[in-house]
N, CA and C atoms as an extended XYZ file, in Angstrom:
204
Properties=species:S:1:pos:R:3:atomname:S:1:resname:S:1:resid:I:1 pbc="F F F"
N        -4.772      -10.569        2.517 N   MET     1
C        -4.376       -9.151        2.230 CA  MET     1
C        -3.802       -9.068        0.918 C   MET     1
N        -4.693       -9.820        0.018 N   MET     2
C        -4.264       -9.559       -1.329 CA  MET     2
C        -5.422       -8.730       -2.090 C   MET     2
N        -5.345       -7.255       -2.107 N   PRO     3
C        -6.484       -6.771       -2.693 CA  PRO     3
C        -6.618       -6.747       -3.821 C   PRO     3
N        -5.648       -7.004       -4.904 N   PHE     4
C        -5.668       -7.086       -6.247 CA  PHE     4
C        -5.841       -8.368       -6.742 C   PHE     4
N        -5.870       -9.541       -5.561 N   GLY     5
C        -5.756      -11.118       -6.314 CA  GLY     5
C        -4.440      -11.590       -6.657 C   GLY     5
N        -4.240      -12.454       -7.151 N   VAL     6
C        -3.193      -13.370       -7.751 CA  VAL     6
C        -3.340      -14.216       -8.921 C   VAL     6
N        -2.312      -14.959       -9.599 N   GLY     7
C        -2.297      -15.768      -10.270 CA  GLY     7
C        -3.334      -15.253      -11.966 C   GLY     7
N        -4.015      -15.844      -12.377 N   ARG     8
C        -4.724      -15.758      -13.615 CA  ARG     8
C        -5.675      -14.682      -13.698 C   ARG     8
N        -6.191      -14.075      -12.023 N   ARG     9
C        -7.533      -13.478      -11.809 CA  ARG     9
C        -7.027      -12.175      -11.543 C   ARG     9
N        -5.621      -11.908      -11.599 N   ILE    10
C        -4.768      -10.815      -10.511 CA  ILE    10
C        -5.468       -9.516      -11.487 C   ILE    10
N        -5.973       -8.304      -10.727 N   CYS    11
C        -6.276       -7.297      -11.325 CA  CYS    11
C        -5.163       -6.565      -12.422 C   CYS    11
N        -5.753       -6.129      -13.829 N   PRO    12
C        -5.421       -5.526      -14.764 CA  PRO    12
C        -4.415       -3.924      -14.331 C   PRO    12
N        -5.054       -3.668      -13.662 N   GLY    13
C        -4.574       -2.245      -13.162 CA  GLY    13
C        -3.720       -2.089      -11.652 C   GLY    13
N        -3.100       -3.054      -11.576 N   LEU    14
C        -2.398       -3.167      -10.461 CA  LEU    14
C        -0.893       -2.683      -10.873 C   LEU    14
N        -0.379       -2.789      -11.547 N   ALA    15
C         1.106       -1.816      -11.884 CA  ALA    15
C         0.549       -0.570      -12.077 C   ALA    15
N        -0.487        0.058      -12.623 N   LEU    16
C        -0.936        1.515      -12.567 CA  LEU    16
C        -1.377        1.804      -11.320 C   LEU    16
N        -1.762        1.112      -10.210 N   ALA    17
C        -2.203        1.810       -9.104 CA  ALA    17
C        -0.824        1.645       -8.480 C   ALA    17
N        -0.329        0.988       -8.263 N   LEU    18
C         1.427        0.875       -7.567 CA  LEU    18
C         2.001        2.063       -8.036 C   LEU    18
N         2.061        2.562       -9.385 N   LEU    19
C         2.645        3.427       -9.698 CA  LEU    19
C         2.134        5.012       -9.619 C   LEU    19
N         1.062        4.783       -9.027 N   HIS    20
C         0.080        6.126       -8.627 CA  HIS    20
C         0.204        6.535       -7.087 C   HIS    20
N         0.649        5.230       -6.409 N   LEU    21
C         0.948        5.260       -4.826 CA  LEU    21
C         2.116        5.582       -4.988 C   LEU    21
N         3.260        5.528       -5.563 N   GLU    22
C         4.457        5.620       -5.456 CA  GLU    22
C         4.754        7.308       -5.982 C   GLU    22
N         3.984        7.720       -6.787 N   TYR    23
C         4.112        9.145       -6.960 CA  TYR    23
C         3.141       10.063       -6.129 C   TYR    23
N         2.125        9.152       -5.476 N   PHE    24
C         1.638        9.839       -4.042 CA  PHE    24
C         2.718       10.148       -3.063 C   PHE    24
N         3.181        9.220       -2.491 N   VAL    25
C         4.040        9.335       -1.720 CA  VAL    25
C         5.304       10.270       -1.776 C   VAL    25
N         5.826       10.198       -3.257 N   ALA    26
C         7.133       11.072       -3.228 CA  ALA    26
C         6.461       12.199       -3.210 C   ALA    26
N         5.216       12.821       -3.640 N   ASN    27
C         4.678       14.068       -3.609 CA  ASN    27
C         4.630       14.557       -2.287 C   ASN    27
N         4.325       13.515       -1.274 N   LEU    28
C         4.040       14.210       -0.031 CA  LEU    28
C         5.369       14.118        0.602 C   LEU    28
N         6.111       13.982        0.264 N   VAL    29
C         8.012       13.800        0.999 CA  VAL    29
C         8.513       15.024       -0.153 C   VAL    29
N         8.106       15.456       -0.967 N   TRP    30
C         8.547       16.573       -1.505 CA  TRP    30
C         7.967       17.880       -1.257 C   TRP    30
N         6.724       17.791       -1.116 N   SER    31
C         5.894       18.819       -0.831 CA  SER    31
C         5.948       19.599        0.387 C   SER    31
N         6.382       18.705        1.512 N   PHE    32
C         6.051       19.204        3.062 CA  PHE    32
C         7.498       18.672        3.652 C   PHE    32
N         7.940       19.610        4.530 N   GLU    33
C         8.939       19.408        5.442 CA  GLU    33
C         8.089       18.769        6.661 C   GLU    33
N         8.907       17.444        7.016 N   TRP    34
C         8.862       16.466        7.978 CA  TRP    34
C         9.468       16.574        9.298 C   TRP    34
N         8.902       16.775       10.390 N   LYS    35
C         9.485       17.031       11.521 CA  LYS    35
C         8.719       16.027       12.735 C   LYS    35
N         9.767       15.477       13.483 N   GLY    36
C         9.159       14.636       14.544 CA  GLY    36
C         8.560       15.474       15.765 C   GLY    36
N         7.689       15.222       16.480 N   VAL    37
C         6.917       15.945       17.695 CA  VAL    37
C         7.664       16.237       18.305 C   VAL    37
N         7.860       17.575       19.032 N   ASP    38
C         8.693       18.358       20.091 CA  ASP    38
C        10.108       17.556       20.038 C   ASP    38
N        10.567       17.641       18.785 N   GLY    39
C        12.133       17.262       18.418 CA  GLY    39
C        12.649       15.862       18.823 C   GLY    39
N        11.555       15.002       19.063 N   ASP    40
C        11.958       13.437       19.513 CA  ASP    40
C        12.429       12.974       18.144 C   ASP    40
N        13.410       12.030       18.707 N   GLU    41
C        14.184       11.213       17.730 CA  GLU    41
C        12.830       10.163       17.199 C   GLU    41
N        13.155        9.892       15.579 N   ILE    42
C        12.269        8.951       15.098 CA  ILE    42
C        12.456        7.488       15.550 C   ILE    42
N        11.961        6.639       16.064 N   ASN    43
C        12.279        5.284       16.175 CA  ASN    43
C        11.939        4.363       15.599 C   ASN    43
N        12.662        3.630       14.308 N   LEU    44
C        12.221        2.750       13.372 CA  LEU    44
C        12.144        1.431       13.870 C   LEU    44
N        12.100        1.104       15.121 N   GLU    45
C        11.879       -0.369       15.661 CA  GLU    45
C        10.813       -0.869       15.418 C   GLU    45
N        10.481       -2.185       14.966 N   GLU    46
C         8.953       -2.720       14.746 CA  GLU    46
C         8.570       -3.812       15.896 C   GLU    46
N         7.470       -4.393       15.880 N   LYS    47
C         7.051       -5.260       16.825 CA  LYS    47
C         6.223       -6.172       15.799 C   LYS    47
N         6.198       -7.201       16.082 N   GLN    48
C         6.000       -8.268       15.344 CA  GLN    48
C         4.186       -8.677       15.947 C   GLN    48
N         3.377       -8.248       14.733 N   GLU    49
C         1.690       -8.375       14.542 CA  GLU    49
C         1.616       -8.296       13.316 C   GLU    49
N         0.157       -8.706       12.638 N   PHE    50
C        -0.084       -8.498       11.260 CA  PHE    50
C        -1.037       -7.447       11.255 C   PHE    50
N        -0.687       -6.931       10.194 N   PRO    51
C         0.694       -6.665       10.010 CA  PRO    51
C         2.007       -5.906       10.374 C   PRO    51
N         2.955       -6.040       10.126 N   MET    52
C         4.034       -5.691       10.876 CA  MET    52
C         4.053       -4.239       11.318 C   MET    52
N         4.158       -3.657       12.659 N   VAL    53
C         3.427       -2.161       13.009 CA  VAL    53
C         4.872       -1.875       13.738 C   VAL    53
N         5.053       -0.455       13.815 N   MET    54
C         6.094        0.369       14.514 CA  MET    54
C         5.870        0.100       15.739 C   MET    54
N         7.159       -0.194       16.697 N   LYS    55
C         6.874       -0.330       18.238 CA  LYS    55
C         6.455        1.077       18.863 C   LYS    55
N         6.974        2.409       18.414 N   VAL    56
C         6.277        3.441       18.663 CA  VAL    56
C         5.937        4.056       17.737 C   VAL    56
N         4.720        4.334       17.543 N   PRO    57
C         3.583        5.076       16.478 CA  PRO    57
C         4.354        6.384       16.077 C   PRO    57
N         4.695        6.426       14.915 N   LEU    58
C         5.229        8.060       14.044 CA  LEU    58
C         4.127        9.068       14.444 C   LEU    58
N         4.588       10.003       15.105 N   GLN    59
C         4.084       11.305       15.376 CA  GLN    59
C         4.582       12.315       14.572 C   GLN    59
N         4.059       13.127       13.514 N   ALA    60
C         5.132       14.271       12.851 CA  ALA    60
C         4.529       15.412       12.766 C   ALA    60
N         5.006       16.793       12.505 N   HIS    61
C         4.482       17.903       12.153 CA  HIS    61
C         4.997       17.775       10.739 C   HIS    61
N         3.919       18.458        9.909 N   ILE    62
C         4.079       18.597        8.379 CA  ILE    62
C         4.036       19.955        8.219 C   ILE    62
N         4.944       20.724        7.410 N   ILE    63
C         5.058       21.832        7.073 CA  ILE    63
C         4.956       22.068        5.696 C   ILE    63
N         3.890       22.731        4.975 N   PRO    64
C         4.718       23.196        3.597 CA  PRO    64
C         5.984       23.710        3.323 C   PRO    64
N         6.422       23.084        2.321 N   ARG    65
C         7.607       23.859        1.873 CA  ARG    65
C         7.325       25.054        1.034 C   ARG    65
N         8.353       26.100        1.441 N   SER    66
C         7.984       27.360        0.443 CA  SER    66
C         8.328       26.964       -0.774 C   SER    66
N         7.514       27.608       -1.779 N   ARG    67
C         8.301       27.218       -3.236 CA  ARG    67
C         9.180       28.549       -3.865 C   ARG    67
N         9.946       29.057       -2.850 N   ASP    68
C        10.873       29.834       -3.470 CA  ASP    68
C        12.131       29.571       -4.261 C   ASP    68
């Protein structure tokens, strides 16, 4: 599970890739309004698997925010 390698052979673009991922997720959060399906509460409990997963999968409605 180390797509960029480790040690001496680590990918030189790792820092740039992580930076772009942060901006991508931040833009998703900022650009859309996120709501649970049917008004359900979001359950953040986890269950032990490889990798760690949510006990109840997240289902959300995403609505573009108005730019007013």
